N, C-alpha and C positions, 0 to 999 in steps of 0.2 A: 886798354890798361888802367888798371884800379888805382895806383899811387904813386909816390914817386918809385924809381930803379930802386934797387936794394944793394945795387954794384960802391962800385969804390969813390964815384966822382962825388964833388958836393953838392950839396943842396942848397938855395938860395929863399930864406926866407925875408919876404918885402914889408916891416909895418909901414900903413902908409897914416898920413900925418901932416901938418903945417910945421914950417920953419918957424921958430924964435919965441920970446916970452911970452908974447900976448894969447898965443895959442897950448899953451901948455894947460896939461889937465882939461881941454875942453872934451865933448867926444870925439870929436873929428879927429884927434890926435889917439886914440884907443889904440891904433895900429904900432903905432911907436911905441904906446906904454906896453902893450905885448913883447914888442921885442926887448925891450928891457929889461924884461921880466929872463925872457930868452937868453939874455947877454950875462943876465947873472947866475943861470944857470951852469953856463956854459965858463963862465971865469973869463967871460972876453968884454973888454971895453972901447966904446964905439970912437973910431977918430976918423976925421974928414978924410975919403976916398977921393982924389982930383979925376982920377981917369973915368970913373963911373958919376961922379955928381949926385953921392950920398955919403952918408956919416956908414962905416960897414966896421963891425965887431966879427972876429973870427974864433971858433972854437968845434968841438964835437958835442954831437948833439944827437941824443938817441944810436950812438956808435956812430954816426955817419960826421964827416964834417960838413960842418955848415958857416954859412955867409948868411951873416943877418945885416940887412940895409934897409937903412931909413933914408929914403929921397931931401936931399937937403933943398931943393926948389917945391913951389908951393902946388898942392894937391894936384890940382887940373896940370902941371907939368908930370906927374910920377914915372910917364913912359919910359924918357929921355934915360934919367939916371936906373930904374930899374932893367930896360935892355942892355946897357951901356954895364951895369954889373956884370950881367947873363955873360957876356961874351969876353972880359975880363976875366972871370975867374972860371970860364970854362963849362955852365952849366945849361943843360937841354933843357927848353921851357919847361919839360914834363915833369923835371925837379922845380920848379918854382913855385914857390906858397906866398900869394898874397893876403895878409892880416886888416883886415878895415872894418869900421864901424859899416852899421846897417840900419837903419830907418827901421825896415817892415819885420825887424825881429825884436822883442819885448827886451827891456833894461837886462843885461846878465845873460841873454842866452847864445849857445854858441853852436855854428853851423859852420856843417863842411861843403865842399861842392868842387865838381869840375866843370869849367866853361858854365855856357848860360846866358843871361842877358847881366847888364851893370848896373840895371835899377834904379839908372838914373848918379849912379855914383862917378863923378867927375875923374878921381883916380884911377878906378877900374877902366873905364874908357877912352882914358893917356895910354895907359897899359896898352887895353886891345890895340890900339890904332896903333902905337909903338911896335908892337908883336906882331903885329897883323894875325893876331890868331886870340880869339877867346878861351881857346882850350886848355888853360892853367886851373892849378889848386885855388880855392879862398876857402882863407877862414872867416867864417862872419859876426860879429860879434854885436848882439843887439842893443841899441844903445835905445830904442822907441820909438814912438810919433812922439810928433810938437803937441801941445794941450793946444787948446782951442785952437784958435785959428793964426795962430803963430806959424812963418814962413819957416819950412823945413831948414831954409842957408842960414837963416840965424839960428837955430835951435841948434844945429851940427856943432854951431860957435859956441854953444853957451859952455859953461862949467858944470859938471855933476854935482846933483843936488843934496843936497845935507846928508837921503834918506839912502840915494846909489852909493856916495862914496863910504861908506860904511858897510856896501857888499862889493862895494868896486877889487879891492886885492883879491878876495877868492874866486872872483870873477874870471880877472888878468890870468891868474895862477891856471883857471879852467881852459882859455884859448890858450895856453901857452899846453897845458896837456896834450890838446888835441892836434896843436903841431908835432909833438913829438909823436900822438898814436898816427899818424898818416906817413911817419917815416918809420913806423915799426913794426904798421898791422898794414899799412894800404889803410885806399879812400872808402871803398865800401864797411868794413870791419871797423874802421874807426868813426864813421858814422853810425852804424849799430850801436854802441857804443855811447856817443856824445849825443844823436836825436831823440 
């Protein structure tokens, strides 16, 4: 299978981040930011969904019913809310798209893949453990490497630089386009377009 099924069932797009004002606008929260862009496109508003432990918005995205989710727990606990949302909304794992920050890509670069390793990303690690599989779609948003000897754990929790902020909105729209391309084209054609 190259991408989500083209059936009538819903797709779940999980944007990863940390809750709370102190984490807003940090590199680690770029998944939340892309989810916000997608919510704007579908005319949805996020609200607390108790059964999943995520903030959820619903709408139609690329002709499919879409459930957008932002886990309410910390990044390293993303697996529970994502798994709960999949079950509650009856979404198969192959129709899960996780949007997350990626240290191994330059700032603003968007890459798509299914499965593979987690690259030290605690949110992905939690989701893979909770699902019992790594075989789900990912939209990787490049945040670049930390400068000098800065600890990556500190770097991901820092806010965007002024230079990055100038380009951020365009990059977030690109990542949202990539999510839609996965739904309309499937993985391989979308990879050909965005890579």
